[in-house]
C-alpha positions, -999 to +999 in steps of 0.1 A: +472-137+486+492-116+462+464-090+460+465-087+498+502-084+498+501-058+471+475-038+491+497-036+521+529-029+502+513+000+483+500+017+514+530+041+516+525+050+479+489+058+487+500+080+516+524+099+493+496+103+468+476+121+495+505+141+510+488+176+504+458+165+525+478+147+551+501+177+556+471+198+566+453+171+586+482+157+607+494+180+634+531+174+638+563+192+633+568+205+597+604+192+596+591+157+605+564+160+579+590+168+553+612+138+563+582+115+562+573+127+527+609+122+515+609+087+529+575+079+513+588+093+479+619+070+481+598+040+490+575+048+461+604+049+436+617+016+449+582+001+448+577+012+412+610-001+398+617-031+421+610-065+405+580-081+423+581-112+401+578-147+415+611-161+428+624-188+405+609-172+374+633-155+350+635-131+321+603-121+305+581-142+327+595-125+358+590-090+343+555-099+332+546-110+367+562-079+382+545-056+357+511-072+364+516-069+401+525-032+400+497-024+375+472-043+397+483-022+427+478+009+406+443+000+396+434-010+431+448+023+444+427+042+418+395+027+433+406+034+469+417+069+459+383+076+444+367+068+478+393+090+496+385+119+474+348+117+483+357+114+521+380+144+519+352+166+506+336+163+540+367+175+559+379+209+568+402+211+538+396+241+515+391+239+477+427+245+466+440+219+490+415+194+477+425+202+441+462+199+449+456+165+466+436+153+437+463+163+412+490+147+433+470+114+437+463+114+399+499+119+390+514+092+414+487+066+407+491+071+369+529+068+372+524+036+392+501+021+365+524+032+336+553+016+354+535-017+353+524-011+317+560-006+305+571-039+320+541-057+305+547-041+271+583-053+272+573-089+281+537-097+270+528-113+237+491-117+243+481-081+246+466-071+212+480-041+194+446-025+194+448-021+232+481-002+230+464+022+205+435+026+229+459+032+258+478+059+238+446+079+236+431+072+271+458+069+297+453+104+309+414+101+312+404+092+348+381+061+352+384+053+314+421+046+319+413+023+348+392+002+325+421+000+300+447-007+327+425-035+340+424-051+305+462-050+304+464-065+339+440-094+331+459-102+299+492-101+316+481-123+346+465-148+322+497-150+301+519-152+332+500-182+347+499-199+313+537-195+306+547-203+342+527-235+341+544-244+309+578-238+325+569-258+355+557-287+333+589-287+313+609-287+344+590-316+358+594-337+327+629-325+317+647-357+327+622-379+308+632-362+274+598-371+260+607-356+226+641-373+222+633-393+191+656-419+175+659-397+144+662-359+143+632-337+135+632-318+102+606-290+101+597-280+066+579-247+061+551-238+037+548-213+009+555-175+011+578-178+042+614-186+051+619-206+082+654-198+096+658-161+095+648-133+120+612-145+128+609-183+133+581-197+110+572-222+137+568-196+165+575-210+200+572-247+189+609-255+181+622-243+215+594-263+233+605-294+214+642-288+222+634-282+259+619-317+259+648-334+242+642-331+205+669-324+179+653-299+155+664-287+121+647-267+093+640-274+057+655-241+044+639-243+010+631-211-009+598-193+000+580-200-032+587-223-062+574-254-080+570-284-059+597-302-078+622-274-072+614-270-035+616-308-031+651-308-046+661-283-019+644-303+008+663-334-004+696-316-002+687-305+033+679-340+044+713-351+033+729-322+051+711-331+084+721-368+081+757-359+074+758-334+103+741-357+129+752-392+117+716-403+119+703-429+094+670-411+088+650-380+098+614-374+109+598-347+088+571-324+101+558-303+072+533-275+071+511-265+041+530-268+007+560-282+026+541-314+028+538-316-009+575-308-013+584-336+012+562-361-005+578-354-038+613-356-024+605-390-008+588-406-039+608-390-068+642-381-054+651-413-035+646-397+000+624-426+012+656-444+024+664-414+045+630-405+059+614-425+087+581-406+090+563-377+074+537-358+093+519-332+073+501-303+090+473-286+070+488-296+037+466-291+005+472-327-007+442-324-030+448-288-039+430-256-032+400-252-056+396-215-047+431-209-061+419-224-094+390-200-093+411-170-086+437-178-112+409-181-138+395-147-130+427-126-123+442-112-156+476-125-165+490-090-165+482-086-128+495-121-120+528-113-138+531-080-119+526-097-085+550-124-095+578-099-104+573-078-072+573-109-050+603-125-066+623-092-063+615-089-026+624-124-017+655-124-038+666-095-016+657-116+015+680-144+004+661-166-021+682-176-050+655-179-077+620-176-062+589-180-084+556-169-069+534-181-098+550-215-101+544-220-064+508-209-065+500-229-097+513-261-080+486-256-053+457-258-077+433-288-077+444-297-112+482-298-105+478-315-071+456-342-088+484-348-113+510-349-084+490-375-065+486-397-096+524-397-102+536-397-065+527-430-047+536-432-011+567-452-002+563-483+018+596-474+036+580-442+052+553-439+078+528-412+068+504-393+090+484-361+084+468-335+107+442-309+097+424-280+115+396-257+106+383-222+115+348-221+130+339-187+118+353-157+098+363-141+131+387-170+138+415-152+120+425-118+105+433-109+070+440-126+046+429-159+063+394-146+069+390-138+032+404-172+024+378-188+047+350-172+027+365-181-006+370-217+005+334-222+019+318-235-014+345-262-018+343-282+014+327-288+048+353-266+065+386-250+060+415-233+079+415-201+057+436-217+029+430-255+029+398-274+031+394-303+055+389-327+027+422-316+011+442-317+043+433-351+056+456-376+037+460-413+041+447-437+067+466-422+096+449-388+096+437-367+125+413-337+127+420-311+154+387-306+172+383-272+188+352-262+206+336-228+206+334-201+179+371-197+172+386-228+157+422-232+145+435-214+114+462-221+090+485-197+109+474-208+144+486-244+138+522-232+134+520-206+162+524-179+136+508-153+158+523-165+191+488-165+206+477-186+236+444-200+224+419-213+248+416-251+247+444-255+222+480-254+233+499-254+200+532-262+217+518-292+235+502-303+202+536-306+187+551-322+218+524-348+216+532-355+179+569-360+186+563-379+218+543-404+199+570-407+173+594-416+201+570-441+216+567-458+181+605-461+178+611-433+154 
């Protein structure tokens, strides 16, 4: 229906694009012709810059819908214009008039498409950077640019429908507050990241949980350090959240090394009386054997160099006393085995673990694709950093099954790349986790 509407609304733009030919073919007063062309030009400007987004949508979603609509009209007009060019060759128009018409049509149609592209670029998250590079070098090449424009159109439409469906779903269940748990949610990040500055470690997940009633806080531990040090910071954060909210306990959702930090805080630092549940996501409970292998082969001088550079960078970003090597060594199989032996689960806390895996090296980019290869000898599957055997912990463990060639990587499971993955909605994955916590009385 929208395509039909777009076809009719863009007819005046198509007429303006063929103004040189119509000026010659239509036998009316020149002044009237000029007036018509001025009106068509004004209409075209309004059409290009008017928001055509769905009523009720807002912000980026509306711009995305509008951009896809205008771009779709431009691509369709390109096809129609190609037919018009062929037809005009059999009319009484001379060569220079045909050339002038072709140039006018090319300019207006390209402007129409670029108008849509600009809105998409300002709103879309699912268009890969590679396609922007391709666009940069092909937008002026007829037919080739149509192929690229169509790629942008399809990506934008797909993202729009996905995000709009998400908004509609949230609106429909808003009153139910399905993520409003008894205790607040504390999200504890993994190694080499910070979770509360500039770029959210958890992507679009926290806002989705909040929209559905959750009370969300962050671990705020340093990006890299020994498990015992990070655990002390997590313990302090737990106390802060309890003091701020007045809650008796928290529900922890921890990713990667954050799961080890949380387990240590619970079992060694007396946090079991303040933690109701711990859900670990792709945590290397039994270590990363490929890390043992790499540390055994990389010279200590290089290890020290990387450690110094990393620590200097993250100190500048706000860490008080980061330690790259201490954090990495605590992920080895040897150190995790020692941690497990000295860190029994508390009977006061409900534990559950979740793990995913990549299905091929193409499931993720660098460095996870390299990690995938390095991990292959050490398990039946891995997420680019952690093997399945290491990530599944305790009796209440769950494997994320993803069909097809892609799978779910260590970054995908925290929405690191903000990508809409077919057959895996990461936001709904976390909504389901928190929803079950609520249903279980936590």
